[in-house]
MARZABA-109557 format. One record per residue (C-alpha): residue in one letter; y, z, x. Coordinates in Angstrom, 3 decimals, always signed. Layout:
{resn: A, y: Y, z: Z, x: X}
...
END
This chain:
{resn: M, y: -45.826, z: +48.849, x: -39.039}
{resn: P, y: -43.362, z: +49.456, x: -35.887}
{resn: L, y: -46.336, z: +49.379, x: -33.512}
{resn: L, y: -47.151, z: +45.838, x: -34.770}
{resn: L, y: -43.826, z: +44.492, x: -33.242}
{resn: P, y: -42.554, z: +44.415, x: -29.571}
{resn: T, y: -39.999, z: +46.911, x: -28.798}
{resn: Q, y: -36.620, z: +45.930, x: -27.413}
{resn: E, y: -37.433, z: +46.746, x: -23.531}
{resn: T, y: -40.617, z: +44.447, x: -24.159}
{resn: L, y: -38.242, z: +41.384, x: -25.181}
{resn: R, y: -35.834, z: +41.827, x: -22.657}
{resn: D, y: -38.637, z: +41.778, x: -19.986}
{resn: V, y: -40.212, z: +38.594, x: -21.266}
{resn: F, y: -37.409, z: +36.687, x: -22.094}
{resn: A, y: -34.427, z: +37.485, x: -19.609}
{resn: T, y: -34.780, z: +35.236, x: -17.039}
{resn: R, y: -34.840, z: +32.463, x: -19.407}
{resn: A, y: -31.673, z: +33.424, x: -21.511}
{resn: P, y: -28.837, z: +30.854, x: -21.096}
{resn: F, y: -26.116, z: +33.315, x: -21.264}
{resn: P, y: -25.179, z: +36.022, x: -18.728}
{resn: Q, y: -27.172, z: +39.350, x: -18.374}
{resn: P, y: -25.903, z: +42.502, x: -19.527}
{resn: A, y: -24.752, z: +44.674, x: -16.107}
{resn: S, y: -27.699, z: +46.946, x: -16.584}
{resn: I, y: -29.727, z: +44.346, x: -15.337}
{resn: S, y: -32.237, z: +45.327, x: -12.673}
{resn: E, y: -32.633, z: +44.774, x: -9.107}
{resn: A, y: -35.852, z: +42.949, x: -9.221}
{resn: Q, y: -34.521, z: +40.396, x: -12.107}
{resn: K, y: -31.380, z: +39.715, x: -9.710}
{resn: Q, y: -33.668, z: +38.625, x: -6.884}
{resn: H, y: -34.915, z: +35.958, x: -9.297}
{resn: E, y: -31.845, z: +34.321, x: -10.385}
{resn: T, y: -31.282, z: +31.045, x: -8.636}
{resn: P, y: -27.906, z: +30.326, x: -7.147}
{resn: R, y: -25.432, z: +28.046, x: -9.062}
{resn: S, y: -25.384, z: +25.512, x: -5.779}
{resn: S, y: -29.079, z: +25.157, x: -6.004}
{resn: L, y: -29.093, z: +24.484, x: -9.692}
{resn: F, y: -25.964, z: +22.186, x: -9.602}
{resn: P, y: -25.742, z: +20.650, x: -6.115}
{resn: A, y: -22.653, z: +18.649, x: -6.831}
{resn: F, y: -20.901, z: +22.349, x: -6.846}
{resn: S, y: -22.196, z: +22.975, x: -3.516}
{resn: A, y: -20.951, z: +19.634, x: -2.257}
{resn: V, y: -17.240, z: +20.192, x: -3.993}
{resn: D, y: -17.223, z: +23.572, x: -2.503}
{resn: D, y: -18.239, z: +22.512, x: +0.976}
{resn: M, y: -15.574, z: +19.717, x: +0.735}
{resn: K, y: -12.747, z: +22.103, x: -0.126}
{resn: S, y: -13.828, z: +24.315, x: +2.558}
{resn: K, y: -13.503, z: +21.635, x: +4.865}
{resn: A, y: -10.172, z: +20.134, x: +3.952}
{resn: G, y: -8.881, z: +23.492, x: +4.225}
{resn: A, y: -10.347, z: +23.851, x: +7.968}
{resn: L, y: -8.718, z: +20.308, x: +8.749}
{resn: S, y: -5.409, z: +21.352, x: +7.057}
{resn: K, y: -5.094, z: +24.367, x: +8.955}
{resn: E, y: -6.135, z: +22.835, x: +12.150}
{resn: A, y: -3.635, z: +20.029, x: +11.778}
{resn: Q, y: -0.816, z: +22.299, x: +11.092}
{resn: E, y: -1.693, z: +24.194, x: +14.094}
{resn: E, y: -1.722, z: +20.647, x: +16.089}
{resn: I, y: +1.675, z: +20.189, x: +14.628}
{resn: N, y: +2.934, z: +23.000, x: +15.196}
{resn: K, y: +1.769, z: +23.083, x: +19.078}
{resn: A, y: +3.367, z: +19.500, x: +19.380}
{resn: S, y: +6.767, z: +20.433, x: +17.414}
{resn: H, y: +6.975, z: +23.711, x: +20.098}
{resn: A, y: +5.857, z: +21.030, x: +23.098}
{resn: A, y: +8.892, z: +18.411, x: +21.705}
{resn: Q, y: +11.509, z: +21.337, x: +21.449}
{resn: A, y: +10.538, z: +22.786, x: +24.954}
{resn: K, y: +11.115, z: +19.353, x: +26.460}
{resn: A, y: +14.065, z: +18.553, x: +25.009}
{resn: G, y: +15.107, z: +22.032, x: +25.504}
{resn: K, y: +17.686, z: +23.768, x: +22.830}
{resn: I, y: +19.758, z: +21.478, x: +20.612}
{resn: E, y: +22.771, z: +22.620, x: +19.686}
{resn: L, y: +24.520, z: +21.400, x: +16.298}
{resn: Y, y: +26.227, z: +18.472, x: +16.684}
{resn: S, y: +25.733, z: +18.215, x: +20.649}
{resn: A, y: +24.754, z: +14.983, x: +21.806}
{resn: K, y: +21.080, z: +15.879, x: +22.101}
{resn: Y, y: +21.599, z: +16.568, x: +18.161}
{resn: Y, y: +22.902, z: +13.322, x: +17.157}
{resn: A, y: +20.318, z: +11.769, x: +19.635}
{resn: A, y: +17.218, z: +13.413, x: +17.470}
{resn: C, y: +19.169, z: +12.359, x: +14.074}
{resn: T, y: +18.996, z: +8.778, x: +15.414}
{resn: L, y: +15.563, z: +8.690, x: +16.274}
{resn: G, y: +14.606, z: +10.376, x: +13.271}
{resn: G, y: +16.481, z: +7.762, x: +11.006}
{resn: L, y: +14.844, z: +5.108, x: +13.385}
{resn: I, y: +11.549, z: +6.351, x: +11.808}
{resn: A, y: +12.241, z: +7.118, x: +8.574}
{resn: C, y: +13.614, z: +3.508, x: +7.512}
{resn: G, y: +11.372, z: +1.817, x: +10.136}
{resn: V, y: +8.266, z: +2.848, x: +8.923}
{resn: T, y: +9.026, z: +2.950, x: +5.238}
{resn: H, y: +10.412, z: -0.397, x: +4.530}
{resn: T, y: +7.695, z: -2.073, x: +6.416}
{resn: A, y: +5.152, z: +0.294, x: +4.116}
{resn: V, y: +6.780, z: -1.601, x: +0.700}
{resn: T, y: +6.908, z: -5.336, x: +2.253}
{resn: P, y: +4.634, z: -6.238, x: -0.475}
{resn: L, y: +7.381, z: -4.915, x: -2.884}
{resn: D, y: +10.144, z: -6.414, x: -1.073}
{resn: L, y: +8.205, z: -9.814, x: -0.897}
{resn: V, y: +7.598, z: -10.233, x: -4.594}
{resn: K, y: +11.486, z: -8.857, x: -5.440}
{resn: C, y: +12.685, z: -11.746, x: -3.174}
{resn: R, y: +10.711, z: -14.499, x: -4.541}
{resn: R, y: +11.839, z: -13.387, x: -8.279}
{resn: Q, y: +15.259, z: -13.302, x: -7.325}
{resn: V, y: +15.530, z: -16.479, x: -5.981}
{resn: D, y: +13.096, z: -18.207, x: -8.872}
{resn: S, y: +12.770, z: -15.549, x: -11.792}
{resn: K, y: +10.017, z: -18.141, x: -13.385}
{resn: M, y: +7.620, z: -18.095, x: -10.213}
{resn: Y, y: +5.858, z: -14.993, x: -11.118}
{resn: K, y: +5.233, z: -12.847, x: -14.423}
{resn: G, y: +4.754, z: -9.754, x: -12.801}
{resn: N, y: +3.853, z: -7.967, x: -9.615}
{resn: F, y: -0.013, z: -8.094, x: -9.558}
{resn: E, y: -0.187, z: -11.497, x: -10.463}
{resn: A, y: +2.328, z: -12.383, x: -7.522}
{resn: W, y: +0.035, z: -10.257, x: -5.410}
{resn: G, y: -2.688, z: -12.073, x: -6.440}
{resn: K, y: -1.576, z: -15.511, x: -6.027}
{resn: I, y: -0.364, z: -14.785, x: -2.571}
{resn: G, y: -3.620, z: -13.426, x: -1.736}
{resn: R, y: -5.762, z: -16.158, x: -2.910}
{resn: A, y: -3.578, z: -18.350, x: -1.099}
{resn: E, y: -2.718, z: -16.650, x: +2.107}
{resn: G, y: -4.903, z: -13.487, x: +2.589}
{resn: L, y: -3.511, z: -9.912, x: +3.166}
{resn: R, y: -1.298, z: -11.332, x: +6.024}
{resn: G, y: +0.574, z: -13.252, x: +3.262}
{resn: I, y: +1.070, z: -10.198, x: +1.032}
{resn: F, y: +3.057, z: -8.982, x: +4.218}
{resn: T, y: +5.128, z: -11.702, x: +4.847}
{resn: G, y: +8.108, z: -10.757, x: +6.691}
{resn: W, y: +6.602, z: -7.380, x: +7.780}
{resn: S, y: +8.056, z: -8.123, x: +11.538}
{resn: P, y: +12.024, z: -8.954, x: +10.805}
{resn: T, y: +11.720, z: -5.694, x: +8.693}
{resn: F, y: +10.390, z: -3.249, x: +10.946}
{resn: F, y: +12.730, z: -4.369, x: +13.884}
{resn: G, y: +15.849, z: -4.363, x: +11.286}
{resn: Y, y: +15.260, z: -1.397, x: +9.746}
{resn: S, y: +14.680, z: +0.675, x: +12.810}
{resn: A, y: +17.829, z: -0.384, x: +13.935}
{resn: Q, y: +19.648, z: +0.365, x: +10.411}
{resn: G, y: +17.854, z: +3.775, x: +9.980}
{resn: A, y: +18.935, z: +4.863, x: +13.599}
{resn: F, y: +22.903, z: +3.643, x: +12.877}
{resn: K, y: +23.142, z: +4.919, x: +9.405}
{resn: Y, y: +21.533, z: +8.871, x: +9.749}
{resn: G, y: +22.689, z: +9.169, x: +13.143}
{resn: G, y: +26.041, z: +7.581, x: +12.377}
{resn: Y, y: +26.209, z: +9.863, x: +9.184}
{resn: E, y: +25.725, z: +12.966, x: +10.797}
{resn: F, y: +28.696, z: +11.765, x: +13.531}
{resn: F, y: +30.973, z: +10.866, x: +11.023}
{resn: K, y: +30.496, z: +13.588, x: +8.409}
{resn: K, y: +31.049, z: +15.984, x: +11.232}
{resn: F, y: +34.080, z: +14.101, x: +12.603}
{resn: Y, y: +36.008, z: +13.203, x: +9.377}
{resn: S, y: +35.286, z: +17.400, x: +8.759}
{resn: D, y: +36.860, z: +18.487, x: +12.010}
{resn: L, y: +39.718, z: +16.288, x: +10.619}
{resn: A, y: +40.755, z: +17.639, x: +7.533}
{resn: G, y: +39.530, z: +21.162, x: +8.513}
{resn: E, y: +36.792, z: +23.637, x: +7.146}
{resn: D, y: +38.402, z: +24.656, x: +3.728}
{resn: I, y: +39.364, z: +21.189, x: +2.480}
{resn: A, y: +36.199, z: +19.730, x: +3.775}
{resn: Y, y: +34.107, z: +22.209, x: +1.731}
{resn: R, y: +36.340, z: +21.887, x: -1.595}
{resn: Y, y: +36.304, z: +17.371, x: -1.205}
{resn: K, y: +32.827, z: +17.853, x: +0.258}
{resn: T, y: +31.494, z: +14.538, x: -1.588}
{resn: S, y: +34.612, z: +12.260, x: -1.007}
{resn: L, y: +33.577, z: +13.261, x: +2.838}
{resn: Y, y: +30.230, z: +12.273, x: +2.213}
{resn: L, y: +31.009, z: +8.838, x: +0.727}
{resn: V, y: +33.321, z: +8.140, x: +3.684}
{resn: A, y: +31.295, z: +9.288, x: +6.340}
{resn: S, y: +28.208, z: +7.345, x: +4.901}
{resn: A, y: +30.495, z: +4.358, x: +4.371}
{resn: S, y: +31.673, z: +4.577, x: +8.045}
{resn: A, y: +27.737, z: +4.657, x: +9.053}
{resn: E, y: +26.569, z: +1.770, x: +7.040}
{resn: F, y: +29.415, z: -0.401, x: +7.974}
{resn: I, y: +27.929, z: -0.368, x: +11.736}
{resn: A, y: +24.308, z: -0.229, x: +10.876}
{resn: D, y: +24.383, z: -3.674, x: +8.796}
{resn: I, y: +25.608, z: -5.484, x: +12.355}
{resn: A, y: +22.445, z: -4.389, x: +13.721}
{resn: L, y: +20.043, z: -5.202, x: +10.199}
{resn: C, y: +21.703, z: -8.604, x: +9.602}
{resn: P, y: +20.152, z: -11.056, x: +12.018}
{resn: F, y: +16.722, z: -9.503, x: +11.253}
{resn: E, y: +17.516, z: -9.597, x: +7.110}
{resn: A, y: +18.329, z: -13.431, x: +7.331}
{resn: V, y: +15.134, z: -14.031, x: +9.051}
{resn: K, y: +13.037, z: -11.734, x: +6.723}
{resn: V, y: +14.730, z: -13.184, x: +3.352}
{resn: R, y: +14.390, z: -16.939, x: +4.700}
{resn: M, y: +10.364, z: -15.913, x: +5.460}
{resn: Q, y: +9.767, z: -14.352, x: +2.390}
{resn: T, y: +11.612, z: -17.458, x: +0.059}
{resn: T, y: +9.874, z: -20.220, x: +1.589}
{resn: I, y: +6.704, z: -21.143, x: +1.142}
{resn: P, y: +5.144, z: -21.639, x: +3.910}
{resn: P, y: +7.244, z: -19.539, x: +5.708}
{resn: F, y: +9.886, z: -21.108, x: +7.910}
{resn: A, y: +8.878, z: -18.984, x: +10.827}
{resn: T, y: +5.579, z: -17.187, x: +12.134}
{resn: G, y: +7.398, z: -14.045, x: +13.502}
{resn: T, y: +10.743, z: -12.014, x: +14.001}
{resn: F, y: +11.690, z: -14.057, x: +17.023}
{resn: S, y: +10.411, z: -17.550, x: +16.080}
{resn: G, y: +12.434, z: -16.851, x: +13.212}
{resn: I, y: +15.692, z: -16.135, x: +14.966}
{resn: S, y: +15.152, z: -19.292, x: +17.378}
{resn: T, y: +14.825, z: -21.211, x: +14.386}
{resn: I, y: +17.809, z: -20.414, x: +12.982}
{resn: T, y: +20.225, z: -20.155, x: +15.837}
{resn: A, y: +18.736, z: -23.851, x: +16.861}
{resn: K, y: +19.891, z: -25.322, x: +13.706}
{resn: E, y: +22.979, z: -23.289, x: +12.930}
{resn: G, y: +23.846, z: -21.385, x: +16.043}
{resn: F, y: +24.307, z: -17.676, x: +15.989}
{resn: G, y: +26.640, z: -17.275, x: +12.793}
{resn: G, y: +23.659, z: -18.811, x: +10.882}
{resn: L, y: +21.955, z: -14.904, x: +11.918}
{resn: Y, y: +25.586, z: -13.153, x: +10.056}
{resn: K, y: +26.227, z: -15.493, x: +7.117}
{resn: G, y: +24.978, z: -13.021, x: +4.935}
{resn: L, y: +26.952, z: -10.055, x: +6.618}
{resn: Y, y: +29.675, z: -10.058, x: +3.477}
{resn: P, y: +27.072, z: -9.269, x: +0.856}
{resn: L, y: +25.058, z: -7.300, x: +2.778}
{resn: W, y: +27.865, z: -5.306, x: +3.533}
{resn: G, y: +28.756, z: -5.303, x: -0.387}
{resn: R, y: +25.343, z: -4.322, x: -1.021}
{resn: Q, y: +24.600, z: -1.889, x: +1.470}
{resn: I, y: +27.415, z: +0.087, x: +1.805}
{resn: P, y: +27.916, z: +1.143, x: -1.987}
{resn: Y, y: +23.922, z: +1.908, x: -1.609}
{resn: T, y: +24.235, z: +4.082, x: +1.112}
{resn: M, y: +27.518, z: +5.987, x: -0.225}
{resn: M, y: +25.337, z: +6.274, x: -3.568}
{resn: K, y: +22.143, z: +7.476, x: -1.370}
{resn: F, y: +24.065, z: +9.943, x: +0.591}
{resn: A, y: +26.533, z: +11.670, x: -1.760}
{resn: S, y: +24.427, z: +11.570, x: -4.398}
{resn: F, y: +21.548, z: +13.436, x: -2.676}
{resn: E, y: +23.694, z: +15.992, x: -0.776}
{resn: T, y: +24.816, z: +16.522, x: -4.292}
{resn: I, y: +21.546, z: +16.785, x: -5.850}
{resn: V, y: +19.816, z: +19.056, x: -3.282}
{resn: E, y: +22.669, z: +21.488, x: -3.440}
{resn: A, y: +22.239, z: +21.703, x: -7.343}
{resn: I, y: +18.481, z: +22.252, x: -6.854}
{resn: Y, y: +19.101, z: +25.112, x: -4.540}
{resn: G, y: +21.578, z: +26.615, x: -6.924}
{resn: Y, y: +19.187, z: +26.389, x: -9.604}
{resn: L, y: +16.062, z: +27.969, x: -7.429}
{resn: P, y: +16.479, z: +31.879, x: -6.969}
{resn: G, y: +17.411, z: +33.180, x: -3.441}
{resn: K, y: +19.006, z: +30.576, x: -0.740}
{resn: K, y: +17.695, z: +27.557, x: +1.023}
{resn: S, y: +16.952, z: +29.998, x: +3.940}
{resn: D, y: +14.294, z: +31.846, x: +1.939}
{resn: Y, y: +12.172, z: +29.031, x: +0.972}
{resn: S, y: +9.380, z: +27.473, x: +3.652}
{resn: K, y: +9.463, z: +24.407, x: +5.624}
{resn: G, y: +7.002, z: +22.441, x: +3.170}
{resn: A, y: +9.062, z: +23.925, x: +0.368}
{resn: Q, y: +12.701, z: +22.075, x: +1.733}
{resn: T, y: +11.009, z: +18.875, x: +2.519}
{resn: G, y: +9.749, z: +18.854, x: -1.022}
{resn: V, y: +12.824, z: +19.392, x: -2.431}
{resn: S, y: +14.440, z: +16.360, x: +0.070}
{resn: F, y: +11.687, z: +14.538, x: -1.461}
{resn: A, y: +12.573, z: +14.726, x: -5.056}
{resn: G, y: +16.629, z: +14.703, x: -4.245}
{resn: G, y: +15.910, z: +11.243, x: -2.201}
{resn: Y, y: +13.832, z: +9.968, x: -5.435}
{resn: A, y: +16.804, z: +10.897, x: -7.733}
{resn: A, y: +19.229, z: +9.533, x: -5.502}
{resn: G, y: +17.074, z: +6.392, x: -5.128}
{resn: I, y: +17.224, z: +5.527, x: -8.768}
{resn: L, y: +20.950, z: +5.667, x: -8.797}
{resn: C, y: +21.111, z: +3.028, x: -5.376}
{resn: A, y: +19.140, z: +0.517, x: -6.865}
{resn: I, y: +21.318, z: +0.365, x: -9.804}
{resn: V, y: +24.440, z: +0.189, x: -8.170}
{resn: S, y: +23.496, z: -2.182, x: -5.455}
{resn: H, y: +21.319, z: -4.816, x: -6.921}
{resn: P, y: +23.478, z: -7.291, x: -8.024}
{resn: A, y: +24.639, z: -7.410, x: -4.529}
{resn: D, y: +21.167, z: -7.609, x: -3.510}
{resn: V, y: +20.405, z: -10.627, x: -5.431}
{resn: M, y: +23.269, z: -12.439, x: -4.303}
{resn: V, y: +22.160, z: -11.700, x: -0.687}
{resn: S, y: +18.830, z: -13.507, x: -1.299}
{resn: K, y: +20.415, z: -16.184, x: -2.905}
{resn: L, y: +22.707, z: -16.826, x: +0.113}
{resn: N, y: +20.387, z: -16.333, x: +2.606}
{resn: A, y: +17.932, z: -18.569, x: +0.656}
{resn: S, y: +20.404, z: -21.246, x: +0.011}
{resn: R, y: +23.786, z: -21.267, x: +1.169}
{resn: Q, y: +24.528, z: -24.836, x: +2.704}
{resn: P, y: +25.645, z: -25.162, x: +6.570}
{resn: G, y: +29.357, z: -25.123, x: +6.573}
{resn: E, y: +29.629, z: -23.794, x: +2.817}
{resn: A, y: +32.280, z: -21.305, x: +2.625}
{resn: F, y: +31.247, z: -18.056, x: +1.660}
{resn: G, y: +33.587, z: -17.464, x: -1.761}
{resn: A, y: +32.555, z: -20.982, x: -2.707}
{resn: A, y: +28.194, z: -20.601, x: -2.139}
{resn: M, y: +29.178, z: -17.067, x: -4.243}
{resn: G, y: +30.615, z: -19.285, x: -7.082}
{resn: R, y: +28.036, z: -21.856, x: -6.847}
{resn: I, y: +24.868, z: -19.272, x: -6.835}
{resn: Y, y: +26.767, z: -17.156, x: -10.032}
{resn: K, y: +26.961, z: -20.442, x: -12.038}
{resn: D, y: +23.675, z: -21.073, x: -11.884}
{resn: I, y: +22.225, z: -17.639, x: -12.239}
{resn: G, y: +25.226, z: -16.191, x: -14.517}
{resn: F, y: +25.346, z: -12.438, x: -15.061}
{resn: P, y: +21.634, z: -11.687, x: -16.358}
{resn: G, y: +20.240, z: -13.256, x: -13.276}
{resn: L, y: +22.241, z: -10.620, x: -11.019}
{resn: W, y: +19.842, z: -8.206, x: -12.418}
{resn: N, y: +16.367, z: -10.287, x: -11.306}
{resn: G, y: +13.925, z: -7.902, x: -10.471}
{resn: L, y: +15.604, z: -4.416, x: -11.015}
{resn: A, y: +12.491, z: -2.655, x: -12.231}
{resn: V, y: +10.392, z: -3.647, x: -8.815}
{resn: R, y: +13.898, z: -2.390, x: -7.018}
{resn: I, y: +14.132, z: +0.930, x: -8.808}
{resn: V, y: +10.553, z: +1.904, x: -7.770}
{resn: M, y: +10.960, z: +0.478, x: -4.436}
{resn: I, y: +14.031, z: +2.521, x: -3.499}
{resn: G, y: +13.130, z: +5.310, x: -5.697}
{resn: T, y: +10.016, z: +5.773, x: -3.420}
{resn: L, y: +11.822, z: +4.526, x: -0.286}
{resn: T, y: +14.689, z: +6.853, x: -0.548}
{resn: G, y: +12.373, z: +9.787, x: -1.097}
{resn: L, y: +10.117, z: +9.118, x: +1.815}
{resn: Q, y: +13.189, z: +8.449, x: +4.064}
{resn: W, y: +14.612, z: +11.559, x: +3.324}
{resn: M, y: +11.205, z: +13.701, x: +3.357}
{resn: I, y: +10.326, z: +12.085, x: +6.616}
{resn: Y, y: +14.177, z: +12.315, x: +8.201}
{resn: D, y: +14.206, z: +16.456, x: +7.311}
{resn: S, y: +10.216, z: +16.599, x: +8.473}
{resn: F, y: +11.521, z: +15.017, x: +11.986}
{resn: K, y: +14.804, z: +17.633, x: +11.925}
{resn: I, y: +12.709, z: +20.585, x: +11.548}
{resn: F, y: +9.998, z: +19.165, x: +13.934}
{resn: M, y: +12.758, z: +19.204, x: +16.424}
{resn: G, y: +13.702, z: +22.755, x: +15.372}
{resn: L, y: +16.552, z: +21.585, x: +13.284}
{resn: P, y: +17.862, z: +22.566, x: +9.685}
{resn: T, y: +17.115, z: +20.391, x: +6.759}
{resn: T, y: +19.828, z: +18.389, x: +5.060}
{resn: G, y: +21.642, z: +19.147, x: +1.950}
{resn: A, y: +23.478, z: +22.495, x: +0.631}
{resn: A, y: +26.433, z: +22.820, x: +2.892}
{resn: S, y: +27.464, z: +26.582, x: +3.238}
{resn: P, y: +30.819, z: +27.433, x: +1.999}
{resn: P, y: +33.550, z: +28.449, x: +4.822}
{resn: K, y: +33.803, z: +31.969, x: +5.817}
{resn: E, y: +36.414, z: +32.963, x: +3.792}
{resn: K, y: +34.741, z: +32.048, x: +0.629}
{resn: L, y: +31.790, z: +33.968, x: +1.736}
{resn: V, y: +33.812, z: +37.054, x: +2.252}
{resn: S, y: +35.697, z: +36.877, x: -1.160}
END
């Protein structure tokens, strides 16, 4: 009877190559030669693996090119001492890039936010707004106001970040190292407020043009400089600055929250993580900058939103010769307290993303120039010894 049944070896020889499951380790070399590679059976696997290898190679090449450019920039600039003129110039340029690029990129969000602040019934939501604007004006219409946004926020970012670094060191030296460390949050608040006070003077004319372009349909001007000419021809030079007080009211609390909360959050993150800040790679440090910036941005949006609404309203509807206080009273009577919070959800998304990206870009530029990232201040030497 056993002779009528195939042996175990015979069954394995016949069915081994057709089995759907992996073969035992004892499989013969001859059978291994008949196995088909995974990439031949499933071409998608080969494509994915190929894409992964190419992406890895491109990433490595890009990193090498960035490192070369960084070394070349550092060699050209020479050694940058902390708190030297070169240091403040680098921080100013970093702030210009960070703010100019990010604010311009979110122009579509800003456009909808401004229009909904002026008329809350104009659109039900962002996508409906972009759809209507796109059908009526095309892609260019969705980016209405990008030009004054770029010029204005580039100037503001330069004075804000460069000024913050300057005033932080200036007030720290006035107070002394020990007091500056003990009251560092107050130092961050005062330094950022001082920097923003100056930065808003640079921003205000461009903000006036931007808001009017975004809240008049069709836009009252085709570009930044035509807008400036139109305003000054009708209202004089002062027309460009009629929103300065509410701009200070919006931007100074916003920037105080932005810098103080960022510094505090970043310090808390490094305090929670094992090791010191210097133990982490450049990529990890910029990741912390983005996370701290995004969290700070949410707080900034909430604190400054009522003033942001008022800036939009004043630039859009303040009458020539109308007193600032009278204009604010009239607008508040029209919209009431709830109206001061129109568009808050959009602004939280916009400002959170903006602030996170700004800090990431700013600190990446500092690393590019061979400088340390912002945040996680070291305690005085006396405290380190004790």
